[in-house]
N, CA, C and O atoms as a GROMACS GRO file, in nm:
protein
  256
    1MET      N    1   6.870  -9.862  12.587
    1MET     CA    2   6.754  -9.790  12.524
    1MET      C    3   6.687  -9.849  12.625
    1MET      O    4   6.751  -9.931  12.691
    2SER      N    5   6.501  -9.816  12.673
    2SER     CA    6   6.431  -9.867  12.702
    2SER      C    7   6.302  -9.798  12.680
    2SER      O    8   6.278  -9.677  12.693
    3ALA      N    9   6.186  -9.937  12.630
    3ALA     CA   10   6.092  -9.829  12.609
    3ALA      C   11   6.027  -9.855  12.729
    3ALA      O   12   5.940  -9.768  12.733
    4ASP      N   13   6.016  -9.929  12.839
    4ASP     CA   14   5.906  -9.901  12.926
    4ASP      C   15   6.036  -9.721  12.997
    4ASP      O   16   5.978  -9.614  13.015
    5ALA      N   17   6.148  -9.730  13.014
    5ALA     CA   18   6.183  -9.615  13.078
    5ALA      C   19   6.133  -9.512  12.998
    5ALA      O   20   6.111  -9.402  13.049
    6LEU      N   21   6.112  -9.534  12.877
    6LEU     CA   22   6.098  -9.407  12.781
    6LEU      C   23   5.950  -9.337  12.845
    6LEU      O   24   5.926  -9.225  12.890
    7GLU      N   25   5.844  -9.494  12.821
    7GLU     CA   26   5.674  -9.473  12.843
    7GLU      C   27   5.721  -9.433  12.941
    7GLU      O   28   5.779  -9.344  12.878
    8ALA      N   29   5.765  -9.407  13.080
    8ALA     CA   30   5.732  -9.369  13.219
    8ALA      C   31   5.767  -9.210  13.183
    8ALA      O   32   5.687  -9.116  13.177
    9ALA      N   33   5.888  -9.209  13.165
    9ALA     CA   34   5.949  -8.980  13.165
    9ALA      C   35   5.859  -8.952  13.096
    9ALA      O   36   5.870  -8.830  13.082
   10LEU      N   37   5.737  -9.000  13.017
   10LEU     CA   38   5.690  -8.956  12.902
   10LEU      C   39   5.520  -8.953  13.014
   10LEU      O   40   5.454  -8.850  13.030
   11ARG      N   41   5.495  -9.047  13.056
   11ARG     CA   42   5.361  -9.019  13.157
   11ARG      C   43   5.377  -8.915  13.264
   11ARG      O   44   5.290  -8.863  13.334
   12ALA      N   45   5.540  -8.893  13.258
   12ALA     CA   46   5.582  -8.798  13.410
   12ALA      C   47   5.533  -8.692  13.351
   12ALA      O   48   5.451  -8.624  13.413
   13ALA      N   49   5.571  -8.658  13.221
   13ALA     CA   50   5.601  -8.575  13.127
   13ALA      C   51   5.419  -8.501  13.099
   13ALA      O   52   5.405  -8.381  13.076
   14GLY      N   53   5.290  -8.605  13.107
   14GLY     CA   54   5.182  -8.480  13.103
   14GLY      C   55   5.148  -8.608  12.961
   14GLY      O   56   5.054  -8.569  12.893
   15ILE      N   57   5.221  -8.777  12.901
   15ILE     CA   58   5.216  -8.822  12.813
   15ILE      C   59   5.182  -8.919  12.766
   15ILE      O   60   5.254  -8.971  12.681
   16ALA      N   61   5.047  -8.985  12.809
   16ALA     CA   62   5.053  -9.105  12.795
   16ALA      C   63   4.947  -9.184  12.738
   16ALA      O   64   4.826  -9.162  12.735
   17GLY      N   65   5.056  -9.340  12.666
   17GLY     CA   66   5.070  -9.413  12.619
   17GLY      C   67   5.128  -9.502  12.631
   17GLY      O   68   5.144  -9.542  12.746
   18THR      N   69   5.208  -9.601  12.482
   18THR     CA   70   5.262  -9.706  12.535
   18THR      C   71   5.391  -9.718  12.459
   18THR      O   72   5.403  -9.663  12.350
   19VAL      N   73   5.442  -9.756  12.488
   19VAL     CA   74   5.620  -9.736  12.372
   19VAL      C   75   5.648  -9.904  12.376
   19VAL      O   76   5.642 -10.003  12.451
   20THR      N   77   5.690  -9.853  12.213
   20THR     CA   78   5.763  -9.990  12.225
   20THR      C   79   5.881  -9.972  12.096
   20THR      O   80   5.872  -9.904  11.994
   21ALA      N   81   5.985 -10.055  12.141
   21ALA     CA   82   6.098 -10.036  12.022
   21ALA      C   83   6.073 -10.076  11.888
   21ALA      O   84   5.980 -10.156  11.883
   22ASP      N   85   6.113 -10.055  11.802
   22ASP     CA   86   6.178 -10.084  11.695
   22ASP      C   87   6.314 -10.065  11.650
   22ASP      O   88   6.332  -9.995  11.551
   23GLY      N   89   6.420 -10.122  11.713
   23GLY     CA   90   6.505 -10.117  11.695
   23GLY      C   91   6.575  -9.922  11.753
   23GLY      O   92   6.534  -9.872  11.858
   24VAL      N   93   6.679  -9.848  11.660
   24VAL     CA   94   6.631  -9.746  11.715
   24VAL      C   95   6.539  -9.597  11.670
   24VAL      O   96   6.567  -9.480  11.645
   25VAL      N   97   6.398  -9.698  11.677
   25VAL     CA   98   6.294  -9.653  11.684
   25VAL      C   99   6.147  -9.635  11.767
   25VAL      O  100   6.058  -9.715  11.743
   26ALA      N  101   6.128  -9.541  11.854
   26ALA     CA  102   6.095  -9.596  11.988
   26ALA      C  103   5.926  -9.538  11.894
   26ALA      O  104   5.913  -9.454  11.804
   27VAL      N  105   5.829  -9.617  11.957
   27VAL     CA  106   5.658  -9.600  11.899
   27VAL      C  107   5.603  -9.589  11.996
   27VAL      O  108   5.623  -9.664  12.092
   28LEU      N  109   5.487  -9.456  11.998
   28LEU     CA  110   5.461  -9.448  12.072
   28LEU      C  111   5.297  -9.436  12.039
   28LEU      O  112   5.254  -9.356  11.956
   29ARG      N  113   5.229  -9.510  12.098
   29ARG     CA  114   5.095  -9.516  12.040
   29ARG      C  115   4.991  -9.454  12.177
   29ARG      O  116   4.980  -9.461  12.300
   30ILE      N  117   4.937  -9.400  12.077
   30ILE     CA  118   4.817  -9.328  12.122
   30ILE      C  119   4.674  -9.318  12.089
   30ILE      O  120   4.646  -9.340  11.971
   31ALA      N  121   4.570  -9.288  12.174
   31ALA     CA  122   4.426  -9.376  12.134
   31ALA      C  123   4.428  -9.253  12.047
   31ALA      O  124   4.509  -9.160  12.052
   32PRO      N  125   4.288  -9.273  11.939
   32PRO     CA  126   4.272  -9.142  11.856
   32PRO      C  127   4.233  -8.982  11.932
   32PRO      O  128   4.269  -8.869  11.899
   33ASP      N  129   4.159  -9.024  12.028
   33ASP     CA  130   4.102  -8.869  12.078
   33ASP      C  131   4.202  -8.840  12.198
   33ASP      O  132   4.176  -8.754  12.282
   34ASP      N  133   4.289  -8.898  12.199
   34ASP     CA  134   4.427  -8.774  12.281
   34ASP      C  135   4.506  -8.693  12.154
   34ASP      O  136   4.562  -8.719  12.048
   35ARG      N  137   4.476  -8.589  12.229
   35ARG     CA  138   4.526  -8.455  12.223
   35ARG      C  139   4.637  -8.397  12.217
   35ARG      O  140   4.666  -8.311  12.134
   36VAL      N  141   4.716  -8.444  12.313
   36VAL     CA  142   4.823  -8.406  12.399
   36VAL      C  143   4.920  -8.299  12.296
   36VAL      O  144   4.965  -8.185  12.297
   37LEU      N  145   4.915  -8.441  12.194
   37LEU     CA  146   5.040  -8.347  12.143
   37LEU      C  147   5.020  -8.282  12.018
   37LEU      O  148   5.114  -8.275  11.939
   38ASP      N  149   4.899  -8.229  11.990
   38ASP     CA  150   4.888  -8.098  11.925
   38ASP      C  151   4.932  -7.978  11.983
   38ASP      O  152   4.883  -7.872  11.945
   39ASP      N  153   5.032  -7.984  12.084
   39ASP     CA  154   5.054  -7.878  12.151
   39ASP      C  155   5.214  -7.872  12.065
   39ASP      O  156   5.265  -7.983  12.085
   40ALA      N  157   5.284  -7.810  12.002
   40ALA     CA  158   5.422  -7.801  11.952
   40ALA      C  159   5.492  -7.862  12.078
   40ALA      O  160   5.550  -7.970  12.064
   41ALA      N  161   5.491  -7.791  12.220
   41ALA     CA  162   5.608  -7.778  12.282
   41ALA      C  163   5.586  -7.897  12.323
   41ALA      O  164   5.697  -7.950  12.334
   42ARG      N  165   5.510  -7.968  12.351
   42ARG     CA  166   5.440  -8.147  12.362
   42ARG      C  167   5.535  -8.277  12.290
   42ARG      O  168   5.578  -8.391  12.309
   43ARG      N  169   5.532  -8.190  12.218
   43ARG     CA  170   5.568  -8.293  12.064
   43ARG      C  171   5.730  -8.269  12.083
   43ARG      O  172   5.812  -8.361  12.075
   44ARG      N  173   5.760  -8.149  12.105
   44ARG     CA  174   5.945  -8.180  12.080
   44ARG      C  175   5.975  -8.184  12.236
   44ARG      O  176   6.093  -8.214  12.250
   45ALA      N  177   5.915  -8.167  12.349
   45ALA     CA  178   5.978  -8.227  12.513
   45ALA      C  179   5.958  -8.416  12.445
   45ALA      O  180   6.066  -8.475  12.441
   46ALA      N  181   5.842  -8.494  12.400
   46ALA     CA  182   5.790  -8.625  12.335
   46ALA      C  183   5.957  -8.651  12.224
   46ALA      O  184   6.047  -8.733  12.246
   47ILE      N  185   5.952  -8.588  12.153
   47ILE     CA  186   6.174  -8.564  12.122
   47ILE      C  187   6.249  -8.535  12.189
   47ILE      O  188   6.353  -8.599  12.193
   48THR      N  189   6.241  -8.492  12.222
   48THR     CA  190   6.394  -8.526  12.356
   48THR      C  191   6.358  -8.596  12.419
   48THR      O  192   6.455  -8.648  12.475
   49LEU      N  193   6.307  -8.620  12.438
   49LEU     CA  194   6.266  -8.796  12.557
   49LEU      C  195   6.332  -8.901  12.556
   49LEU      O  196   6.404  -8.974  12.623
   50ALA      N  197   6.278  -8.884  12.442
   50ALA     CA  198   6.321  -9.037  12.331
   50ALA      C  199   6.480  -9.044  12.303
   50ALA      O  200   6.568  -9.120  12.342
   51SER      N  201   6.477  -8.926  12.213
   51SER     CA  202   6.663  -8.927  12.250
   51SER      C  203   6.732  -8.903  12.355
   51SER      O  204   6.854  -8.909  12.335
   52GLU      N  205   6.691  -8.870  12.489
   52GLU     CA  206   6.771  -8.885  12.594
   52GLU      C  207   6.784  -9.016  12.632
   52GLU      O  208   6.870  -9.064  12.707
   53HIS      N  209   6.658  -9.093  12.552
   53HIS     CA  210   6.642  -9.224  12.629
   53HIS      C  211   6.708  -9.340  12.543
   53HIS      O  212   6.676  -9.459  12.555
   54GLY      N  213   6.770  -9.311  12.487
   54GLY     CA  214   6.876  -9.323  12.353
   54GLY      C  215   6.837  -9.378  12.224
   54GLY      O  216   6.919  -9.412  12.138
   55PHE      N  217   6.726  -9.386  12.214
   55PHE     CA  218   6.594  -9.368  12.026
   55PHE      C  219   6.675  -9.241  11.894
   55PHE      O  220   6.620  -9.134  11.869
   56ARG      N  221   6.748  -9.266  11.856
   56ARG     CA  222   6.740  -9.181  11.750
   56ARG      C  223   6.611  -9.120  11.675
   56ARG      O  224   6.623  -9.005  11.632
   57SER      N  225   6.493  -9.185  11.656
   57SER     CA  226   6.401  -9.116  11.669
   57SER      C  227   6.247  -9.157  11.714
   57SER      O  228   6.249  -9.245  11.800
   58LEU      N  229   6.118  -9.116  11.678
   58LEU     CA  230   6.058  -9.079  11.787
   58LEU      C  231   5.933  -9.118  11.686
   58LEU      O  232   5.943  -9.040  11.591
   59ALA      N  233   5.830  -9.198  11.668
   59ALA     CA  234   5.714  -9.253  11.524
   59ALA      C  235   5.613  -9.268  11.655
   59ALA      O  236   5.627  -9.298  11.774
   60LEU      N  237   5.512  -9.233  11.574
   60LEU     CA  238   5.329  -9.193  11.636
   60LEU      C  239   5.220  -9.312  11.593
   60LEU      O  240   5.181  -9.330  11.478
   61GLU      N  241   5.191  -9.366  11.672
   61GLU     CA  242   5.072  -9.494  11.575
   61GLU      C  243   5.004  -9.397  11.696
   61GLU      O  244   5.051  -9.357  11.803
   62VAL      N  245   4.883  -9.380  11.637
   62VAL     CA  246   4.779  -9.366  11.637
   62VAL      C  247   4.617  -9.460  11.647
   62VAL      O  248   4.533  -9.423  11.565
   63ALA      N  249   4.569  -9.591  11.756
   63ALA     CA  250   4.518  -9.674  11.722
   63ALA      C  251   4.394  -9.692  11.831
   63ALA      O  252   4.369  -9.670  11.949
   64ASP      N  253   4.349  -9.730  11.743
   64ASP     CA  254   4.197  -9.768  11.872
   64ASP      C  255   4.223  -9.869  11.959
   64ASP      O  256   4.139  -9.902  12.043
   0.00000   0.00000   0.00000
């Protein structure tokens, strides 16, 4: 599991944010005005990428 590798993969998929790891949970932090995850296909892609990088779950944190 690598938060940095997942962050890079998400950016390559057009999902910008920072990723930290909390055990087996990846935490994706995005800005409050970021609408990229409004699309269901993008949300599924983000979850799939997290799983492919060894995480069990992907949590979303919306922060200023």
